[in-house]
C-alpha positions as CSV (number, residue, x, y, z in Angstrom):
1,L,79.8,-28.7,-25.3
2,A,76.8,-26.3,-24.1
3,L,77.1,-24.0,-27.5
4,V,75.9,-27.8,-29.2
5,A,73.3,-28.0,-26.3
6,Q,72.3,-24.2,-26.7
7,I,70.8,-24.3,-30.4
8,D,68.3,-26.6,-29.8
9,K,67.6,-24.9,-26.4
10,I,69.0,-26.5,-23.3
11,S,66.8,-29.2,-22.6
12,D,66.1,-31.1,-19.4
13,K,67.9,-34.1,-20.9
14,R,70.5,-31.8,-22.4
15,K,71.0,-30.3,-18.8
16,E,71.5,-33.4,-17.2
17,Y,73.9,-34.6,-19.6
18,L,76.0,-31.6,-19.0
19,E,75.6,-31.9,-15.5
20,I,77.0,-35.6,-15.6
21,L,79.6,-34.6,-17.5
22,L,80.4,-31.6,-14.8
23,N,80.4,-34.1,-12.1
24,S,82.8,-36.5,-13.5
25,F,85.8,-34.0,-13.4
26,E,84.2,-32.5,-9.7
27,L,82.8,-29.5,-11.0
28,S,80.2,-27.2,-9.2
29,E,76.8,-26.4,-10.3
30,E,77.8,-22.9,-10.6
31,V,80.5,-24.0,-13.5
32,L,77.6,-25.4,-15.6
33,E,75.6,-22.6,-15.0
34,S,78.5,-20.2,-16.1
35,C,78.5,-22.8,-18.9
36,I,75.2,-21.7,-19.7
37,E,75.6,-18.1,-19.5
38,F,78.4,-18.6,-21.7
39,A,76.4,-20.3,-24.4
40,K,73.6,-17.6,-24.8
41,N,76.4,-15.4,-25.4
42,P,79.7,-16.9,-26.8
43,D,82.9,-14.7,-27.0
44,E,84.1,-16.5,-30.7
45,K,87.8,-15.9,-29.7
46,M,87.9,-17.2,-26.2
47,I,85.8,-20.6,-28.1
48,L,89.0,-20.7,-30.3
49,N,91.5,-20.4,-27.8
50,M,89.3,-23.4,-26.2
51,M,89.1,-25.3,-28.9
52,Q,92.9,-25.2,-30.3
53,A,93.8,-26.1,-26.7
54,F,91.9,-29.5,-27.9
55,V,93.8,-30.2,-31.1
56,K,96.8,-31.8,-30.0
57,R,94.9,-33.8,-27.2
58,E,93.5,-37.4,-27.5
59,I,90.1,-35.7,-25.4
60,K,89.0,-34.3,-28.3
61,Y,87.5,-37.2,-29.3
62,N,85.7,-37.3,-25.7
63,F,84.5,-33.7,-26.7
64,I,83.2,-35.0,-30.2
65,I,81.2,-37.9,-28.5
66,D,79.8,-36.0,-25.7
67,A,78.7,-33.3,-28.3
68,L,76.8,-35.9,-30.0
69,M,75.4,-37.1,-27.6
70,I,73.9,-33.4,-26.0
71,A,72.7,-32.7,-29.7
72,G,71.2,-36.0,-29.9
73,I,69.7,-36.9,-26.8
74,D,66.2,-36.1,-27.5
75,G,66.4,-38.3,-30.7
76,E,66.4,-35.9,-33.2
77,M,69.9,-33.5,-34.6
78,T,69.1,-30.5,-36.1
79,D,71.2,-29.3,-39.3
80,E,72.7,-26.4,-36.9
81,Q,73.9,-29.3,-34.5
82,K,75.6,-31.3,-37.1
83,T,77.2,-28.3,-38.4
84,L,78.9,-27.4,-35.5
85,I,79.8,-30.3,-34.7
86,Q,81.4,-31.1,-37.7
87,E,83.3,-27.4,-37.8
88,Y,84.7,-28.9,-34.2
89,M,85.9,-32.4,-35.9
90,E,87.6,-29.9,-38.4
91,M,89.1,-27.9,-35.8
92,F,90.9,-30.7,-34.3
93,K,92.2,-31.6,-38.0
94,L,90.2,-35.2,-37.6
95,T,90.6,-37.6,-40.4
96,K,87.4,-38.2,-42.4
97,K,87.7,-42.6,-40.8
98,E,88.2,-40.5,-37.2
99,Q,85.2,-39.0,-38.0
100,E,83.5,-41.6,-39.6
101,D,84.1,-43.5,-36.6
102,L,82.9,-41.2,-33.8
103,I,79.8,-40.4,-35.2
104,Y,79.2,-44.4,-35.8
């Protein structure tokens, strides 16, 4: 999710959203800073491995919703953000109907 936020720079609103997510999982501020640092210099292989963990789990839907929220939190979504989220949906093997429902 930090990768989505980083595309258009991590604004205060995006950082606040990530903080809320981390707090809901009872994770520390240090985890947020680690995520932001990782997003600045991502490891493609690690990302692919993490994303594979979502493919067969229902939480993938929450991930996409959170990615959409972070991307559009400032009222605008860049083409890069849209492309990245679309790639996530394809990685998760979401049907066109599931994709449309999540975007709606």
